C-alpha positions in Angstrom: 13.9 25.2 -13.7 13.2 24.5 -10.0 13.9 27.2 -7.4 17.3 26.8 -5.9 17.3 24.8 -2.7 20.1 26.9 -1.3 18.2 30.1 -1.6 15.1 28.6 0.1 17.2 27.2 3.0 19.0 30.5 3.4 15.6 32.1 3.7 14.8 29.9 6.6 12.5 27.4 5.0 12.3 23.8 6.3 12.0 21.6 3.2 10.4 18.1 2.9 11.5 15.6 0.3 12.0 11.9 -0.4 14.9 9.6 -1.2 14.5 7.3 -4.2 16.7 4.2 -4.4 15.4 2.5 -7.5 15.4 3.5 -11.2 11.7 4.6 -11.4 11.0 8.1 -12.7 7.3 7.5 -11.8 8.3 7.8 -8.1 9.9 11.1 -8.8 6.8 12.2 -10.7 4.7 11.2 -7.7 6.9 13.2 -5.4 6.3 16.2 -7.6 2.5 15.7 -7.8 2.4 15.3 -4.0 4.0 18.8 -3.7 7.3 17.8 -2.0 10.2 20.2 -2.2 13.1 18.0 -3.3 14.2 14.5 -4.0 17.4 12.7 -3.2 18.3 10.2 -5.9 20.4 7.5 -4.3 23.2 6.2 -6.4 25.1 4.7 -3.5 22.5 2.0 -2.6 20.7 2.3 -5.9 21.8 2.1 -9.6 24.4 4.8 -10.5 23.5 4.7 -14.2 23.7 8.2 -15.7 20.8 7.8 -18.3 18.1 7.1 -15.7 19.7 9.6 -13.4 19.2 12.3 -16.1 15.6 11.2 -16.6 14.9 11.4 -12.9 16.3 14.9 -12.8 14.3 16.0 -15.8 11.1 14.7 -14.2 11.8 16.5 -11.0 12.5 19.8 -12.7 9.3 19.5 -14.6 7.5 19.8 -11.2 9.9 22.4 -9.7 11.3 19.8 -7.4 15.0 20.3 -6.5 17.4 17.3 -6.9 20.2 16.2 -4.7 22.2 13.1 -5.7 23.8 10.7 -3.2 27.0 9.4 -4.7 29.3 6.7 -3.5 32.6 7.4 -1.7 35.2 9.3 -3.7 33.1 9.2 -6.9 34.2 12.4 -8.5 33.0 11.2 -11.9 29.5 10.8 -10.7 29.6 14.1 -8.9 30.5 15.8 -12.2 27.8 14.0 -14.2 25.1 14.6 -11.6 25.8 18.3 -11.4 26.2 18.6 -15.2 22.7 17.0 -15.7 21.1 19.6 -13.4 21.3 18.3 -9.8 21.4 21.1 -7.3 23.8 19.4 -5.0 25.4 16.2 -3.8 25.2 14.0 -0.7 28.4 12.2 -0.1 28.6 9.2 2.3 31.3 8.2 4.8 33.1 11.5 5.4 35.3 10.8 8.4 37.6 13.9 8.6 38.2 17.4 7.4 40.6 16.4 4.5 37.9 14.1 3.1 35.4 16.9 3.4 37.7 19.3 1.5 38.1 16.7 -1.3 34.3 16.5 -1.5 34.0 20.2 -1.8 36.7 20.3 -4.5 34.8 17.7 -6.6 31.7 19.8 -6.6 33.1 23.2 -7.6 34.9 24.6 -10.6 38.4 26.0 -10.4 39.9 27.8 -8.6 37.7 26.6 -5.7 37.7 23.0 -6.8 38.6 20.6 -9.6 35.2 20.0 -11.3 35.7 19.9 -15.1 34.1 23.0 -16.7 31.6 22.9 -19.5 28.4 24.6 -20.5 27.2 22.2 -23.1 25.6 19.6 -20.7 22.0 20.0 -19.5 22.9 22.3 -16.5 24.5 24.8 -19.0 21.5 24.9 -21.3 23.3 22.7 -23.8 25.9 25.4 -24.5 23.5 28.4 -24.5 24.5 29.7 -21.0 27.1 32.4 -20.7 30.3 30.8 -19.3 30.8 33.3 -16.5 27.2 33.4 -15.6 27.1 29.6 -15.4 30.2 29.5 -13.3 28.7 32.1 -10.9 25.4 30.3 -10.7 27.0 27.0 -9.9 29.1 28.5 -7.2 26.1 30.2 -5.6 23.6 27.3 -5.9 25.5 24.0 -5.5 24.8 22.3 -2.2 27.4 20.0 -0.6 26.0 17.7 2.1 28.4 15.3 3.9 27.3 12.1 5.6 28.8 11.3 9.0 28.5 7.6 9.5 31.2 6.4 11.9 32.5 7.1 15.4 35.5 8.7 13.8 33.3 11.0 11.8 31.4 11.9 15.0 34.7 12.7 16.8 35.8 14.9 13.9 32.4 16.5 13.3 33.4 20.0 14.4 36.4 20.0 11.9 34.4 18.5 9.1 31.6 21.0 9.4 34.0 23.9 9.7 35.3 23.2 6.1 34.5 26.0 3.8 32.0 24.7 1.2 30.4 22.1 3.4 26.9 23.3 3.6 25.3 20.7 5.8 25.3 17.1 7.0 23.3 14.0 7.3 24.1 11.3 9.9 23.9 7.8 8.5 22.3 6.2 11.5 22.4 2.6 10.2 26.1 2.7 9.3 26.9 4.6 12.5 25.2 1.9 14.6 26.9 -0.9 12.7 30.4 0.7 13.1 30.0 1.7 16.8 31.6 -0.5 19.4 31.1 -0.9 23.2 33.4 2.0 24.0 31.7 4.4 21.6 28.9 6.8 22.4 25.4 5.7 21.7 23.8 6.7 18.4 21.5 9.1 20.2 24.6 10.7 21.9 26.4 10.9 18.6 23.4 12.5 16.9 23.2 15.2 19.6 27.0 15.9 19.4 26.9 16.3 15.6 23.8 18.5 15.8 25.5 20.7 18.4 28.6 21.0 16.2 26.5 21.9 13.1 24.6 24.6 15.1 27.9 26.2 16.2 29.1 26.1 12.6 25.8 27.3 11.1 25.4 24.3 8.9 22.3 22.6 7.5 20.9 19.5 9.2 19.3 16.8 7.1 17.4 13.8 8.6 16.2 10.6 6.8 12.9 9.5 8.4 10.8 6.4 7.9 7.3 7.6 9.0 5.2 10.7 8.8 5.4 11.0 12.5 9.2 10.9 12.5 9.2 13.6 9.8 7.1 15.9 12.0 9.5 15.2 15.0 12.6 15.9 12.9 11.0 19.1 11.6 10.1 20.2 15.1 13.6 19.3 16.3 15.2 21.7 13.8 16.0 19.6 10.7 16.0 21.9 7.7 15.9 19.0 5.1 13.5 16.2 6.1 14.1 13.2 3.8 11.3 10.6 3.7 12.3 7.0 2.9 10.1 6.3 -0.1 10.7 2.6 -0.1 9.7 2.4 3.6 6.6 4.4 2.9 5.6 2.1 0.0 6.3 -1.1 1.8 4.5 0.1 4.9 1.4 0.8 2.8 1.7 -2.6 1.0 2.1 -4.5 4.2 -0.9 -2.7 5.6 -3.1 -4.2 2.8 -2.6 -7.8 3.9 -5.6 -9.5 5.4 -4.7 -11.2 8.7 
């Protein structure tokens, strides 16, 4: 079992991982061999099939690599399945206001805090061998909820979103934010700064997706606690560098 990401973050560690958008457990294996701390399995812009998701989680745990799963919008069923299979948390896109954030939290936690269906017999409960109350307590203590702020509306509501109990951190979806911003909206750089300031006031985790090693170092130095490398970008950059002019 991989060490809980939440505990490491609460201890002040800055963690480095990668986002995998294609069904290829070898990439997860490579992340583990490389010694990264965690992987984000992308089921929003990648296949949401539960069987390969489970395989990816198992490969990650074999290396002690923590797993976060990016779901689609309002996909409670996938949240349930990802956490049942052993993911340590979820990353949920397009959260625009506090009520949506509360619904995300509810989907990730057991009653009375949330509405996640309770069972110990999936993988996360040791196939039924875990004590029910111990399992409930561990899930409550370890499950991470990261919301994605990806629109001008989300930026305007960042303070209220991040104040929601159970929202542990945020990730700004820069591409979607830029695409949805109009002439009267703040620049992406201004929005990033505003959300980061709100997160600091609320004591919430900041996650950044980066495309290069240099950007990763810059994000780390700027205070990001979860630095998420774009594995597809890294692979394509390497492949394109092999071409002979």
